[in-house]
N, C-alpha and C positions, 0 to 999 in steps of 0.2 A: 181702282178707286183713285179719284183725283186728289193728288197730294195738296193742292191749294185749298180745297174744301176741307180736307182733314185738318190742315193747320188752322184754318178759320174756326173749325168746330172746336178744336182743343182750346184756342184762345177764348172763344165765346163762352164755353163751359167754365173755364177757370175764372173769368171775370164775373160771371153771373152766379157762381156758387162758392165764392170765398167764405161767406158766412156759414155755409153748411159744415165746413171743417170744424168750426168751433162748436156748433150744435152736436155733431157726431162725437167729438171728443167728450162733451158733457154726457151724452147718452152712454158712451162706452164706459165712462167713469162711474156712472150710476149702475151700470150693469156688471161691474167688476165683481167677481166672486159668485155671480149668479149663473147657474147652469142654463145653458142655451140662450143666454142674453145676446151674445154676439150674432148668432144666426137671426134672431128676431130683429135686432137693430138693422142688420144688412137687408133683410126682407123688407122691413118698413121703409128703408131709404129707397129701395128699388120700387116698391109699390107707389110711394109718393112721387118719385121722379117719373115713373111711367105714366101716372095720371097727368103730370105736367106736360109730358110729350104728347099724350092723346089729345088733350085740350088744345095745345098749340098747333098740332097738325090739323086737327078738325077745323080750327079757326082759320088757319092758312088756306085750307081748301074751301073755305067759304061757308062752312057749317058752324057758325058761331054758337058755341054752347053757353058761353058766359058773356053777357053784355059787359062792356068795359066798366060801366058804372058799378058792377057787382064785385069786381076784382078786389077793391079795397077792403070789402067785408070778409074776405078770406082771412084777414087779420084777426077776426074773432076766434079762429081756431087756436092759434098759439096763445092768444090772450086768455082764453078760457082754460087751456091746459096750464098755463103759467099761474093763474090765480088759484087753480085747484092745487098745484104743487106747493104754492106759497102758503095756502091754507093748511096743508098737511105739515109743513115745516113749522108754521106758527103755533099750531096746536100740539106740537111735539110728536108728529107722525114718524120722525126718525128716531131710532134707538141710539144709545150712546156710542155705538160703533161707527156712526155716520152713514150706515146703509139705510135705504128706504124701508119703511115698515111693510110695504107691499112686497110680497115675495116675487122673485124672478126678475127684477129690474124692469127696464122699459119694455112695453108691449109693441109689437110690430105696427098695430094700427095707430098707436099714439105717435110713433116715429113717422109713419106715413102721413098722418094728418099735419104734423109740424112741417114736414118736408114739402108737402103740397102747398100749405098756406104760405110758407116762407118763399116758395117759388112763384108766388103771384106776380112779382115784378119780372120774373123770367118770361112770363107769357107775353108781356109787352115788347120784349126783345125778340123772342123766338118767332112769334107769329109773322112779323114782316120779313125776317130773314128766311124763314121757311117758304113763305109765299113767293119770294123772289128766286128761290132755289129750285122750284119744281119738285116733282115726285122723287126723281133720282137724287137730287141734292138733299132733300128731306131724309131720305133713307140713309145717306152717309152721315148726316148730322146725328140722327137717332142712334145709329150704330156706335159712333164715336162717343156720344154722350153716355150710352149704357156701359161702355167699357170704362169710361172715366168715373162713373158712379162707384165702381169697385175700387178704383185708385183713391177716390175720396174716402171711402170706408176704411181703407188701409191707413191713410194719412190720419184720419180721426182716431183710429185705434192706436196708431203709433204715438200721437201726442198724448193720449190718455194714459199710456203706459210708460212714458218717460218719468223717471223718479221725481224730478222737480215738479213737473206738471201734474203727475198723478197725486203727489202729496198735496198740492194746492187744490186740485179738484176733489180729492177725498175730504179735505177739510172744509172747502167752501162750495163745492159743486151742488150740494143740496139747496144752497141759497142762490147760487149763481144761475142755475138752470131756470128757476121760476122768473128771476129778473130778466134774463135774456129773452125768454118766451114772451113775457109781458111787454118788454121793450120792442120786440119785433112786431107784436100785434098792434101796439099803440102807434108805432111808426108807420105801419101799413095803412091803418085807419086815417091817421092825420094827413099823410101824404096823398092818399087817394081822394080825400074829401076836400082838398084845397081847390 
């Protein structure tokens, strides 16, 4: 494996996925105390990121699955999930312990949808890089990215379990998650429609 490409892949992943650590910490905080929440969150993160990779690789190989004009509308996914979560908070969907009324914490497909939608901007970066890297280079990027998804999940869980962060997330996470999701959705729509 070419060390230069591996280093570039690590840097590219880190730069394009910083916001995912915040989202993962929020998801892990929402899943705290729920059985099997951690595997569902990790599975959702992988499903969403694999979808980003598949679309990026397909586009780089010339099989454009999503026209560039459609990518901003991926913002509708986190926007919809954020509005739904805000609606649940507003109407008192959380009980007095701060845990969501829905049992089990975040679902894998919710995490995957948010990850994919939040990764819409990644497509614009990954496609040209992959196109210039060729099949071998794309394979290295994909392998490194998939390893780093696990590292991101560990980091998100780490932040969610730090006493100070966990206390803040347990107190404000039910409000913060909808706001972050709505913010991401609106930002994607506004940026893409300029």
